[in-house]
Residue frames relative to the residue before (quaternion, step in Angstrom):
aa qw qx qy qz dx dy dz
M 1.0000 0.0000 0.0000 0.0000 0.00 0.00 0.00
S 0.1087 -0.7675 0.6296 0.0527 3.51 -1.34 -0.11
L 0.2631 -0.7163 0.5990 0.2429 3.53 -1.31 -0.23
V 0.0211 0.7757 -0.6284 0.0546 3.62 -0.72 1.02
I 0.0387 -0.7896 0.6122 -0.0136 3.54 -1.06 0.82
T 0.0782 -0.7746 0.6266 0.0366 3.48 -1.13 0.73
L 0.0981 -0.7944 0.5989 0.0243 3.58 -0.88 1.00
C 0.1628 -0.7597 0.6230 0.0906 3.58 -0.97 0.96
V 0.0807 0.7671 -0.6318 0.0762 3.56 -0.69 1.10
R 0.7567 -0.4326 0.2522 0.4203 3.52 -1.31 0.36
E 0.7371 0.4574 -0.2297 0.4411 3.54 0.96 -0.92
G 0.8018 -0.2057 0.1501 0.5406 3.55 1.12 -0.40
I 0.5137 -0.6209 0.5037 0.3111 3.52 -1.36 -0.13
V 0.1221 -0.7913 0.5947 0.0728 3.63 -0.88 0.84
M 0.0361 -0.7848 0.6186 0.0091 3.64 -0.81 0.91
A 0.0009 0.8077 -0.5863 0.0626 3.59 -0.81 0.98
S 0.0548 0.7885 -0.6121 0.0261 3.60 -1.21 0.54
D 0.4820 -0.6223 0.5272 0.3202 3.53 -1.31 0.34
S 0.4868 -0.7022 0.4680 0.2258 3.58 -1.31 0.04
R 0.5421 0.6737 -0.3878 0.3192 3.63 1.20 -0.05
M 0.1502 -0.7480 0.6425 0.0719 3.46 -1.11 0.85
T 0.0449 -0.7969 0.6024 -0.0019 3.62 -0.73 1.06
L 0.2153 -0.7655 0.5978 0.1010 3.48 -1.26 0.71
N 0.3346 -0.6704 0.6114 0.2545 3.49 -1.25 0.46
A 0.0679 -0.8425 0.5337 -0.0269 3.53 -0.23 1.30
T 0.1940 -0.7607 0.6079 0.1188 3.59 -1.26 0.55
R 0.0240 -0.7685 0.6378 0.0445 3.54 -1.23 0.49
Q 0.3754 -0.7453 0.5154 0.1949 3.53 -1.18 0.65
E 0.0018 -0.7758 0.6310 -0.0065 3.54 -0.83 0.95
A 0.8059 -0.1079 0.0145 0.5820 3.55 -0.34 1.34
D 0.8028 -0.2421 0.2169 0.4999 3.55 -0.71 -1.16
K 0.6262 0.5305 -0.3266 0.4688 3.59 1.32 0.08
Q 0.2210 -0.7324 0.6230 0.1632 3.52 -1.13 0.71
I 0.2307 -0.8052 0.5436 0.0536 3.48 -0.70 1.23
V 0.1849 -0.7983 0.5617 0.1145 3.64 -0.67 0.99
Q 0.1419 -0.7819 0.6031 0.0684 3.52 -0.81 1.02
L 0.2893 -0.8119 0.4929 0.1189 3.56 -0.32 1.27
A 0.8717 0.0357 -0.0086 0.4887 3.60 -1.05 0.80
V 0.1743 0.7600 -0.6049 0.1614 3.57 0.56 1.05
G 0.4344 -0.7094 0.4804 0.2779 3.56 -0.78 1.09
Q 0.1875 -0.7884 0.5815 0.0718 3.58 -0.83 1.05
S 0.8180 -0.1055 0.1239 0.5517 3.65 0.84 -0.87
D 0.2225 -0.7546 0.6033 0.1305 3.52 -1.20 0.67
S 0.6237 0.5238 -0.3410 0.4694 3.55 1.19 0.50
N 0.3743 0.7402 -0.4748 0.2941 3.59 1.17 0.59
Y 0.3085 -0.7489 0.5576 0.1817 3.57 -1.00 0.84
K 0.0994 -0.8166 0.5685 -0.0022 3.50 -0.90 1.10
T 0.7254 0.2982 -0.2128 0.5828 3.59 1.26 -0.24
F 0.0735 -0.8065 0.5857 -0.0338 3.51 -0.98 1.04
L 0.3074 -0.7248 0.5904 0.1776 3.51 -1.27 0.58
A 0.2497 -0.7796 0.5564 0.1425 3.61 -0.42 1.13
P 0.6759 -0.5381 0.3281 0.3819 3.63 -1.13 0.49
C 0.7232 0.4468 -0.2398 0.4689 3.55 1.16 -0.62
K 0.5604 -0.6361 0.3413 0.4060 3.56 1.27 0.75
V 0.4892 0.6013 -0.4711 0.4209 3.57 0.92 0.92
G 0.2943 -0.7545 0.5646 0.1591 3.55 -0.97 0.92
I 0.1414 -0.7670 0.6245 0.0399 3.48 -1.22 0.85
S 0.0356 0.7918 -0.6096 -0.0100 3.60 -0.74 0.92
T 0.2407 -0.7851 0.5612 0.1040 3.58 -1.09 0.75
F 0.0108 0.7680 -0.6401 0.0163 3.53 -1.21 0.68
G 0.6419 0.4946 -0.3987 0.4294 3.51 -1.24 0.34
A 0.8214 -0.1448 0.1086 0.5408 3.63 -1.00 -0.74
A 0.2742 -0.8179 0.4974 0.0924 3.55 -0.77 1.06
D 0.7342 0.3180 -0.2118 0.5612 3.54 1.28 0.23
V 0.2486 -0.6849 0.6583 0.1889 3.51 -1.42 0.34
Q 0.8142 -0.2013 0.0995 0.5354 3.61 -0.35 1.27
G 0.7992 -0.3510 0.1726 0.4565 3.56 0.68 1.07
T 0.6801 0.4324 -0.3162 0.5006 3.64 1.19 -0.03
P 0.5706 -0.6286 0.4017 0.3434 3.63 -0.86 0.88
I 0.4974 -0.6950 0.4330 0.2865 3.59 -0.82 0.88
A 0.5386 0.6550 -0.4063 0.3402 3.55 1.17 -0.54
G 0.6411 0.5340 -0.3277 0.4432 3.54 1.01 -0.73
Y 0.6326 0.5244 -0.3131 0.4762 3.55 1.10 -0.73
I 0.6413 0.4977 -0.3353 0.4781 3.65 1.04 -0.72
E 0.6506 0.4903 -0.3382 0.4711 3.59 0.94 -0.69
S 0.6392 0.5047 -0.3401 0.4701 3.61 1.00 -0.75
F 0.6225 0.5575 -0.3355 0.4348 3.56 1.03 -0.69
M 0.6722 0.4795 -0.2887 0.4847 3.56 1.00 -0.94
N 0.6798 0.4983 -0.3021 0.4453 3.59 0.94 -0.85
E 0.7198 0.4426 -0.2539 0.4706 3.59 1.02 -0.80
K 0.8150 0.3248 -0.1350 0.4604 3.57 0.86 -0.95
L 0.7776 0.3448 -0.1754 0.4956 3.60 1.05 -0.61
V 0.3557 0.7921 -0.4582 0.1902 3.63 1.23 0.09
D 0.6925 0.5031 -0.3048 0.4176 3.63 1.00 -0.61
N 0.3795 -0.7962 0.4227 0.2084 3.61 1.34 0.12
S 0.5505 0.6374 -0.3819 0.3807 3.56 1.08 0.69
F 0.5399 0.6645 -0.3849 0.3448 3.58 1.20 0.22
E 0.3988 -0.6791 0.5581 0.2613 3.49 -1.15 0.65
V 0.6502 -0.5397 0.3486 0.4055 3.61 -1.15 0.53
D 0.6882 0.4918 -0.3054 0.4373 3.63 0.89 -0.74
Q 0.6148 0.5582 -0.3556 0.4289 3.61 1.22 -0.29
I 0.6317 0.6020 -0.3172 0.3715 3.54 1.22 -0.61
P 0.6228 0.5647 -0.3771 0.3886 3.68 0.85 -0.73
P 0.6849 0.4491 -0.3264 0.4720 3.70 0.85 -0.64
M 0.5905 0.5533 -0.3523 0.4703 3.58 1.23 -0.52
I 0.6402 0.5087 -0.3172 0.4803 3.59 1.04 -0.87
L 0.6529 0.5257 -0.3263 0.4369 3.58 0.90 -0.91
E 0.6803 0.4890 -0.2944 0.4597 3.55 0.87 -0.94
Y 0.6271 0.5522 -0.3281 0.4406 3.62 0.93 -0.91
F 0.7966 0.3742 -0.1837 0.4377 3.52 0.62 -1.23
R 0.5897 0.5231 -0.3835 0.4812 3.61 1.25 -0.32
N 0.6433 0.4997 -0.3366 0.4724 3.64 1.11 -0.31
L 0.5448 0.5659 -0.4231 0.4516 3.70 1.24 -0.01
P 0.6576 -0.5218 0.3676 0.4002 3.52 -1.24 0.48
G 0.6175 0.5291 -0.3826 0.4386 3.63 -0.80 0.98
P 0.4253 0.4266 -0.3966 -0.6927 1.65 0.01 -2.47
P 0.6408 -0.5474 0.3317 0.4238 3.67 -1.05 0.44
E 0.4209 -0.6745 0.5355 0.2847 3.62 -1.13 0.61
T 0.2837 0.7703 -0.4907 0.2922 3.44 0.55 1.34
G 0.1741 -0.7721 0.6003 0.1148 3.58 -1.19 0.67
F 0.1946 -0.7859 0.5779 0.1025 3.54 -1.23 0.40
F 0.2110 -0.6669 0.6838 0.2076 3.56 -1.33 0.41
V 0.0524 -0.7555 0.6528 0.0165 3.58 -1.01 0.87
A 0.0609 0.8079 -0.5754 0.1114 3.61 -0.59 1.21
G 0.2870 0.7250 -0.5971 0.1881 3.48 -1.30 0.74
Y 0.5329 -0.6224 0.4628 0.3383 3.52 -1.22 -0.36
K 0.1312 -0.7657 0.6230 0.0914 3.51 -1.15 0.66
T 0.3639 -0.7430 0.5141 0.2265 3.57 -0.90 0.89
I 0.0148 0.7987 -0.5978 0.0663 3.54 -0.58 1.13
E 0.8180 -0.1505 0.0338 0.5542 3.60 -0.46 1.25
K 0.7258 -0.4851 0.2030 0.4435 3.49 0.81 1.21
T 0.6136 0.4918 -0.3615 0.5010 3.62 1.29 0.37
S 0.3729 -0.7163 0.5495 0.2143 3.53 -1.01 0.85
E 0.1058 -0.8077 0.5799 0.0061 3.59 -0.55 1.20
Q 0.4227 -0.6894 0.5397 0.2342 3.57 -0.98 0.96
Q 0.0369 0.8058 -0.5909 0.0098 3.56 -0.94 0.78
L 0.0705 -0.7927 0.6055 -0.0046 3.51 -0.87 1.05
W 0.0852 -0.8177 0.5682 -0.0346 3.58 -0.61 1.22
E 0.2114 -0.7429 0.6257 0.1091 3.51 -1.28 0.65
V 0.0909 -0.7860 0.6114 0.0018 3.52 -1.01 1.01
F 0.0605 -0.7684 0.6368 0.0172 3.54 -1.02 0.92
T 0.3273 -0.7970 0.4727 0.1849 3.55 -0.32 1.20
K 0.6750 0.5011 -0.3050 0.4476 3.58 0.82 -0.95
E 0.7331 0.4039 -0.2299 0.4966 3.62 0.95 -0.85
N 0.3416 -0.7552 0.4866 0.2761 3.60 1.28 -0.09
K 0.4619 0.6904 -0.4031 0.3841 3.60 1.00 0.87
I 0.0277 -0.7466 0.6646 0.0149 3.52 -1.24 0.84
A 0.0750 0.7852 -0.6103 0.0740 3.65 -0.97 0.81
R 0.3772 -0.6722 0.5874 0.2465 3.49 -1.26 0.70
L 0.3403 -0.7949 0.4863 0.1262 3.56 -0.90 0.99
N 0.7720 0.3310 -0.1689 0.5157 3.58 0.97 -0.86
K 0.3528 -0.6859 0.5911 0.2360 3.51 -1.26 0.63
P 0.6097 -0.5791 0.3790 0.3865 3.65 -1.04 0.72
G 0.8551 0.1759 -0.1458 0.4654 3.59 -0.94 0.93
R 0.6281 0.5169 -0.3593 0.4573 3.62 1.22 0.12
Q 0.3189 -0.7429 0.5610 0.1780 3.52 -0.92 0.98
G 0.2644 0.7643 -0.5597 0.1809 3.52 -1.15 0.65
A 0.3951 -0.7013 0.5509 0.2205 3.53 -1.36 -0.05
S 0.0526 -0.7554 0.6517 0.0441 3.56 -1.20 0.67
W 0.0336 -0.7890 0.6133 -0.0108 3.53 -1.06 0.86
M 0.0644 -0.7738 0.6288 0.0425 3.51 -1.37 0.40
G 0.6252 0.5127 -0.4167 0.4155 3.53 -1.20 0.53
E 0.7885 -0.2790 0.1980 0.5111 3.58 -0.96 -0.69
S 0.0814 0.8705 -0.4649 0.1395 3.50 0.43 1.34
D 0.4446 0.7377 -0.4522 0.2316 3.61 1.15 -0.10
I 0.6235 0.5273 -0.3572 0.4535 3.61 1.04 -0.57
L 0.6609 0.5094 -0.3001 0.4622 3.54 0.92 -0.93
I 0.6480 0.5296 -0.3120 0.4498 3.56 0.96 -0.88
R 0.6354 0.5346 -0.3347 0.4454 3.61 1.00 -0.74
L 0.6352 0.5367 -0.2997 0.4676 3.58 1.21 -0.65
L 0.7242 0.4632 -0.2269 0.4577 3.58 1.15 -0.64
Q 0.6982 0.5106 -0.2607 0.4287 3.49 1.11 -0.74
P 0.5555 -0.5763 0.4635 0.3800 3.62 -1.12 0.49
V 0.1962 -0.7731 0.5958 0.0941 3.52 -1.19 0.71
Y 0.1165 -0.7817 0.6103 0.0546 3.59 -1.07 0.84
L 0.2178 -0.7733 0.5857 0.1069 3.52 -1.16 0.80
K 0.4240 -0.7169 0.5006 0.2358 3.48 -0.96 0.87
D 0.2532 -0.7915 0.5352 0.1515 3.61 -0.71 0.95
E 0.7386 -0.4405 0.2547 0.4422 3.62 -1.21 0.07
S 0.6438 0.5183 -0.3115 0.4689 3.56 1.23 -0.41
G 0.5266 -0.6372 0.3900 0.4055 3.58 1.31 -0.19
N 0.5216 0.6142 -0.4252 0.4123 3.57 1.25 0.19
F 0.3782 -0.7056 0.5496 0.2387 3.53 -1.17 0.60
Q 0.1245 -0.7878 0.6018 0.0417 3.55 -0.85 1.09
P 0.4703 -0.6978 0.4647 0.2755 3.60 -0.87 0.89
V 0.3017 -0.6986 0.6131 0.2121 3.54 -1.08 0.72
S 0.6266 -0.5677 0.3723 0.3826 3.56 -1.02 0.81
H 0.0978 -0.8099 0.5769 -0.0401 3.52 -0.74 1.25
H 0.0835 -0.7940 0.6008 0.0408 3.66 -0.81 0.92
Q 0.2873 -0.7957 0.5143 0.1408 3.52 -0.32 1.26
I 0.4858 -0.6616 0.4926 0.2892 3.60 -0.98 0.90
Q 0.2929 -0.7590 0.5640 0.1417 3.56 -0.88 0.99
W 0.2015 -0.8368 0.4996 0.0975 3.53 0.29 1.33
G 0.6512 0.5762 -0.3131 0.3820 3.55 1.04 -0.83
F 0.7078 0.4149 -0.2805 0.4982 3.59 1.19 -0.28
F 0.4005 0.7190 -0.4797 0.3044 3.58 1.21 0.26
T 0.2758 -0.6816 0.6477 0.1995 3.55 -1.11 0.84
L 0.6739 -0.4469 0.3720 0.4558 3.55 -1.36 0.04
Q 0.6391 0.5091 -0.3524 0.4563 3.65 0.91 -0.67
D 0.6018 0.5461 -0.3514 0.4649 3.62 1.07 -0.78
A 0.6589 0.5257 -0.2972 0.4486 3.55 0.90 -0.97
I 0.6378 0.5078 -0.3176 0.4843 3.61 1.00 -0.84
D 0.6775 0.5095 -0.2909 0.4436 3.60 0.88 -0.97
Y 0.6686 0.4921 -0.2838 0.4798 3.53 1.02 -0.93
A 0.6296 0.5344 -0.3421 0.4483 3.63 0.92 -0.65
I 0.6647 0.4798 -0.2871 0.4955 3.56 0.99 -0.86
F 0.6224 0.5466 -0.3233 0.4575 3.57 1.00 -0.89
S 0.6588 0.5411 -0.3201 0.4133 3.58 0.79 -1.07
I 0.7336 0.3971 -0.2572 0.4879 3.61 0.83 -0.93
K 0.6422 0.5274 -0.3402 0.4401 3.62 0.99 -0.69
V 0.6636 0.4944 -0.3182 0.4625 3.58 0.90 -0.84
T 0.6207 0.5295 -0.3457 0.4634 3.64 1.13 -0.59
I 0.6583 0.4981 -0.3110 0.4709 3.55 1.03 -0.86
D 0.6775 0.4849 -0.2975 0.4663 3.62 0.88 -0.83
A 0.6559 0.4872 -0.3330 0.4707 3.63 0.94 -0.70
M 0.6291 0.5397 -0.3361 0.4471 3.62 0.94 -0.77
R 0.5655 0.5949 -0.3931 0.4145 3.61 1.07 -0.61
F 0.7776 0.3405 -0.2067 0.4865 3.63 0.93 -0.67
H 0.5878 0.5638 -0.3801 0.4383 3.57 1.25 0.00
P 0.4022 -0.6853 0.5420 0.2736 3.62 -1.07 0.65
R 0.4461 0.6600 -0.4429 0.4113 3.50 0.55 1.30
P 0.6411 -0.5147 0.3797 0.4241 3.61 -1.12 0.27
K 0.3695 -0.7395 0.5252 0.2018 3.59 -0.89 0.91
T 0.0440 0.8787 -0.4692 0.0760 3.49 0.46 1.23
V 0.6864 0.3352 -0.2491 0.5954 3.63 1.28 -0.03
G 0.3622 0.7229 -0.5380 0.2382 3.57 -0.91 0.98
G 0.6418 0.5433 -0.4016 0.3629 3.53 -1.33 -0.18
P 0.7451 -0.3846 0.2821 0.4661 3.60 -1.26 -0.11
I 0.3521 -0.7295 0.5561 0.1862 3.54 -1.25 0.61
D 0.2336 -0.7760 0.5784 0.0932 3.53 -0.66 1.19
V 0.0438 -0.8121 0.5818 -0.0097 3.60 -0.86 0.91
L 0.0741 -0.7930 0.6046 -0.0115 3.59 -0.70 1.19
V 0.1646 -0.7543 0.6315 0.0721 3.52 -1.14 0.92
I 0.1001 -0.7770 0.6214 0.0128 3.56 -0.98 0.98
K 0.0266 -0.7688 0.6388 -0.0151 3.58 -0.82 1.06
P 0.7174 -0.4586 0.2829 0.4416 3.63 -1.21 0.29
N 0.8151 0.2734 -0.1091 0.4989 3.61 0.93 -0.79
E 0.7948 0.1567 -0.1008 0.5775 3.55 1.28 0.01
A 0.0967 -0.7552 0.6421 0.0894 3.51 -1.37 0.31
F 0.0789 0.8108 -0.5701 0.1061 3.56 -0.87 0.90
W 0.4674 -0.6673 0.5101 0.2756 3.51 -1.37 0.44
V 0.3430 -0.7032 0.5833 0.2181 3.55 -0.91 0.94
Q 0.7553 -0.1295 0.0845 0.6369 3.53 1.05 -0.84
K 0.0874 0.7756 -0.6177 0.0969 3.48 -1.11 0.85
K 0.4568 -0.6858 0.4987 0.2688 3.53 -0.80 0.99
G 0.1260 -0.7981 0.5847 0.0732 3.57 -1.11 0.67
L 0.6309 -0.5258 0.4183 0.3880 3.47 -1.37 0.12
H 0.0329 0.7945 -0.6036 0.0581 3.57 -1.06 0.74
G 0.3093 -0.7382 0.5693 0.1878 3.55 -1.29 0.41
C-alpha cells in the first residue's frame, strides 16, 4: 500500500507520495503456512513521476507486477508512449489504462494523473483517476475549484478531516469543535506543506498503531504549473 495526495490550488498542482514498498510474505512451518502481512521490503520506491509533457503520474495500490516493482513499468510506459511530448493531460489516462490492462493480471493498481490542458487559450487544471483492475477512468476536480484528493492508506488523514462526536452520560452524541480546512485560500506553499504533513502524520501515527507499517520512507513532492514542472523534494541515488 501507500499514501499519495494531489492538491489543486490556483497557483499550481502539488503531487506527493511516500516511498515504502510492503509485501505479503508467507513461510512454512511444519504443516502450517504462516502469512506475514505487510513486510517492509524497501523505503526507496518511486510512486510519483514526471512525464515529458509536464504531466504528473502517481501510483497507489499494488506496487508490483508479478514480483517486479511497478515503478519500472511506469518509466517504460513514459519512455515508450509519451516520448514525443505532444500529449494533453486528458489523453494520458486511457493510455495508462490500456498499457497496464495488457500486463499480466492486470495489477490491482490505481493512478492519479494531473496537469494542465489549454482550452481557448486558458490553462485548465485537470486531475484524473485510473483504476486498472476495474477498467475505470474518472475526472476528480471541477474547473476552478481548489481541493485535495488522496488514495491509499488514508484512514488516519480522514479522521483528522471529519467531524467527531462524543457520547455523553445520557447516551447522546455531542459534537467536538471542528474546523474545516479552507482549501480555497491555499497558496502553492500551503499545498506543499499540507501534502508533506498528510504523509508525515500518517507515518508518525502508524508508528504507534498495532498495524502494518505500510507508509514510510522519504516523501517526494512534485509541483506542476502551466509553463513548468519541478521537484520540491525527491529522493536520489547515493552510495
